[in-house]
N, C-alpha and C positions, 0 to 999 in steps of 0.2 A: 544477469549476475547482480546480486545485491552485495555491495561492498560497503563495509562500515565496521566500527569498533564493536567489541563484545557488548551484548545486552541492549542492542538497539532495535530488536524485533525482527530480525531477518527470517527466522523460522516461522514466527507468527504471521508475517506478511505472506509467506509462501502458502501457509495453511488457509489464510483468508482468501487468497486468490483461487485456490482449488475449490473451496466451499462456495464462493460467490459464482464461479463459472459452472459448478456441477461436475468438475473433473474428478477422477479418482486421484488419490494422493499416495505416492510412493516415496519413501525417504531412505537414503543411505548416507553414511558418513565416510568421507575419504580417509579418516583416521583409522578405521577398522576394515575397510573394504578394498577389494582388488578387482581385477578384470572379471573374475567369476561372478562377483556380486553385481557388477554393472550389467552383465549379460542377464543375470537372474531378474533384476529390476526391470530391464527393458522387455524381457519375455513376459513378465507379469503384466506390464502395461499393454503389450500387444494382445494378450489373451482377454484382458478387460475390454479392449476395443472390439475384438472379434466376437466375443460372446454376449456382451452387454451394450455394445455401441457407445461406450463412454470413453472419451479421450482421457489422457492421464497427465498429471504433473509429476515429474520426477525431481524431487528436491535433493540436492547434493550439498551436505554441510561440509565446511572446510574444503571446498573444491580445489583450492590452491595446493593441497597436499598430494593430489594425483600427479603422476609424471606424464610426459608427452604421449606415450603409447596408450596409457589409460584414458587420457582425455580424448584421444582420437577414437576410442571405443564408443563415444556418444554420438559421433558425427552422423552415421547412417540413420539412427533413430530420430535425430533432430531433423535431418534432411527430409525424411519421408513422413514426418509428422506423427510418428508413433508416440513420442513424448514431447511435452513442453518442458524444457529443461529450465530449472531455477537453481542456480548455484549461489551459495553464501560463502563469503570470504572476508577475512580481516586484512588481507594483503592486497597490494596493488595489482589488479588483474593484468595490466599492461606488462608486468614483469613475470607474473606467476602462471598465466594461462597461455596456451599456444595460440598462434595467430589464426589458425584454421577455425578453432572453436570460437575465439573472440569475435571473429568477423561475422559469425552467425548469431551473436548475442547483442543485447543492449545492456549497458552498465548503468545501474542506479546507485547513487551514492547516499548512504545513510549516515547522518551526523550523530554524534553523541547527544543523548537527551540532555536538555538543560535542566537546571534545578527546579524550575517551575513545572516542567513535564513530570519529573520524578516525584515531586510533591503531590501532583494530581494522582499519580499511580498509587502512592501510599494511601491517600485519602480513599480511593476506590477500594483498595484492599481492606481497609478498615470497615467500609460500609457494606461490602459484598457478603451476604449471609451464606451463599452457596459455596463460593470458592475462596473466600477470604475470612475475615474475623468479625463480620457483622453480627454474628450471634454471641460474641464475647462481650462482656461488660468491661470496656477498656477506657482508661483515663490516660491520655498522653497529650502533652502540650504542643503548640505550634512550633516552638523553638526546637523541641526535640525532633519533630518531623523534618524541619528544615535542616537540622544538623545531619540527619541520615541522608537526605536528598543531596546535600553538598558533598558528603563523604563518599557517596556512590560513584562520583566522577563520571557521570553520564551513562552508567550501566544499570539498566532496570533490574536485572537479576540480582545485582549486588544490593540495590536498595531494598528489594523484597526480602532478601536474606537478612539484612540488618533488622528489618521490622520483625521478622519471625524470631530471630534470636532475642531481640529486646523483649518481646511478649513472653516467650517461653522462659526467659531468665526471671522475669518479674512475676510470673504466675505462681501462686502458692495455694495450697489446699484450704488454708484458713480464711483467706481474704475473699470477699464477695466480688470485688472488682480487681482487674489487672491494672495496676498503677505503674506506669513507666516514668522514671525520673531521669534527669540529665546524666547523672553519674553512670547509670546503667547504659544509656545510649553511648556515652563516651567510651565505656569499656568495650561495647560491642563493635564500634567502628574503629577501635584501635588507639584510643587515647586522643590526644589533641588533634583536631582536624585542621589541616593546612588549606588555605584558600588558594588552590592552584589547579587550573584546568590544563592538562597537557595537550589537549587537542583544540583548545579554543583561544579566545582573545588574550587571556592572561599569558598563555605560552608565548605568543608572538610579542606581546607587550614587554614581557620580562627579558626575552632574548634580545629585543631591540635595545632595552635599557642597558643590558650587559655590554653589548657591542659598542654603544655610544659612550659608555663610561670609559671603556678601554681606549677608544679613539680620542676621547677628551682627556686622557692621561690622568684619570682619577682612580687610584688603586683601591680606595675605600668603597667607592660606588661599584667597582668591578667585583670585588670579593663579596659585597652584600648581595648583588643580584645573582651572582653565581650560587651563593649559598641558599638564597630563596628558592631557586629552581631545584637544587639538589634536595632541599628539605621538603619540597612539594612532590617529590617522586619522579623528577625528570630523569631520563636515561643519561647517565654520566658520559657514555660514549658519544651521544649526540652533542653534548657540551664540548667534549674533547675535539670533535670534528669542527665545531664552530670556532674554537680557539685556534686550530690549525689554519683555518680560512682567514681569520683576523690577522694572524702573523704575516701572511702574504699580502693581504689587501691593505692593511693600515700601518704596518711596521715596515714591511718590505726590506729593501737594501739599506735602510737607515740602521738596522741591526739584524743582519742575516741570521744571527744566532737564535733569534726569536722563533724561527720555524723549527729548529732542532729542539728547542726547549718544549714547544708544544707537542711535538712528536714523542719526545721522551716522557712527557706527562701522560700521554695516551698509553704508552707501553707500561709505565709504572702502574696505571690503573688496571690494565690487563693482568699484571703480575700480582698486585696486592689485593685487588677486588675491593668491595665495599665493607666497612666504611674507611679503611686506611687509605685507599687510593684517591679519595676525594681531595686529600691534602695536596697531592701533586697537581690537581687541576687548579686549586687555589693559588699555588705557587706560580703556575704558568700564567694565570689571569693577572696577577699583580705584576709579574715581569713584563707582560705585554703593555700594561698600563703605564709603567714608568719608562719604557723604552722610547727612544726617539722615533718619530713617526714619518712615514713617507708612503704615499699612494702612487708613486711614479710608475712602478711595475704594473700595478692594477690599471692605471690610465693607459699605459703603453699597450697592454693586452687588448683593452676595449677598442682603442683606436685602430690597431692592426686588424682586429676582428671585423670592424666596420668596413675597412678597405677590402678585406678578403671577400666579404659578402657583396660589396658594391661592384667590385671590378671583376669578380668571377675568377676563373682558373687561368691567371696570367702565367705565361711560360717562364720557366727558369732561364735566366740569361745563359747563352751557350758556354761562356768561359767558366762557369761554376757547375756545369753539369758533370755527372759521372761518366767516364769513358772507358769501361772495362773491355770493350771489343774493338777490333780494327774498323768495323763498319761505323761505329759511333765516332771513332777518331776521324775517319774520312768525312763524316758529316759535320765535323767541326766541334764536336763535344769536347769541352775542356780546353779548346784552343785559346791562347792568350792568358790563361790563368797564371797568376804569379804566386809562388809559394811564399807566404808571408814571413816564415822563419828565416828566409834568405835575405831579408831586407832590414835596414837599420830600424831598430826599435821594434822589430817584429811586425811591421806594418808596411804593406806595399802601397805606395802612393797611387792615387787615381784608380784604384780598384774598387768596384762597386758590387753590391750584393743584393740589391732590390731589382724587381722588374723595371723595365724602362718607363712604363706608365706611372711608376711610383718613385721615380728618381728624385732624390733630394728630400723625400719624406722623413720626418723625425718623429719617432714614437716615444722613445725613452728619454725623459728629461729629468735627470737626477736633481734632488733637492740639495740644500746645503746642510741638512740635518744628519747627525750621527755619522756613521761610516760612509753614507752616501755622499757626504761632502767631498770625500776623496774620490769617489766614483765620478763626481761632477767634473773635477779637474782632469781626470783621466779621459773622460769622454771629449772634453774640449781639446785635449792634446791629440787624440785620435782624429778628430775632425780636421784639425790643422794639418796633420800629416797626410791625410787623404785629399787635401786641397779644398775642403769645405769650410765654411765659416762656423765659428762656435755658436751653438744655439743655447740661449740662456733659459 
C-alpha cells in the first residue's frame, strides 16, 4: 500500500515495480470499479500466468474507496499469489482498509515532494525532447521555475500543469522563442503565492506559534498566526478543532465559556462557509488569548491516566458499585453508600470514591485564576467536609 498525498508518484512507482520485475501490469480505479471489475482484473492476471507464465501486478488506485466486501474480494488472489496487489491511497490505511487485507500488506509512506525535487522535475521536463519541451525554444528564469515549484505544494502533477499552462499561454505564432515572464507564471499559479506547506515543517511551526500565542495571552500573535494559516490554504475545520482543544487544555475551568465559544465558532463556520466563517475562528482565537488560563484539568487528566496505566484495572470500591439485582446486593455491592443529598452541604463526610490503592490521591488542583479561583475555594471546602486536608 502506497500512502501519500496527490502527485507524489504512487502510480509511477507501481509501474516501475512491474517493469523492473517483468510482471504484467493491470490497473483499476476504486472510483469507477466494483466487484465485477475486481474479478475481471484477477481473472486477466490468472490467464496471464497460466498462458504466458508471467505473474502480475494489480494496481488499485484510490483503494480506500472500496468497502469491506470489495476489499475482501482481493484476499484469495493475494493469498494464492495470483496477483501482487499494490494499492494507492491518500487516506490513512489504518482507518480506511480492513484488517484482513492490511495484515497481508506492507504500508509505504510517500511524503509530499519538496521544492527542490519539484524544481528538478520541471528542469527535466524542459530538457526532455521526447516527452517534454526539449524541442521548444524556451526562455524561462530560475525565479519563475522556483515560483511554480513552491506553488505546486508538493504535487508533481500540479507543477507540470503549471509549466504546461505557462508555456502554452506564452506561445505565439510570431515569436521564435517561447518567453515566460513572472506575470504569466503568477497568473497561472493563481496570483500571489503564499509560502505555506500544509504537510511539512511550516504547518507544524505555525500551529505551534498559534497555540503558544494563545497560551501566552497575546491576541495579536494569535490572530496573526491563525490568519497566516488560513491564507496559506489550511483546512479551517482543522484550526477549529485545535481551538477547541486549546480551550480545554490551556483555558480550562478558569473560563469554562471558552469551550462553548470555540464550539460555536466551529458551528458558525459550518453554517457560513468560507470566507465569512473565518471571522468566527478569529473571534474564538482572540477570546482564548485574553481569557484567564488554567491547565489544571489537563494536568489532572494526565496524572489520572498515568495512574490508570500504572495500577491496571483496580476494582471499584464495593460501596459505590451498582447493585440492581438481589445477588449483587447479597455480595455487598452498594453496601455502606451514603446518598450525598441527604447530608449537610450535599456532602457525606468520610465517603471516598477512589480505589483503596489510590486513597488520598489528588489530581485536580484548581488555580486562583478566573472562575477557577472560586472552584479552588469549593474544592478546599469539600476536602474539609470529607475529613481531608486542603491541598494547595
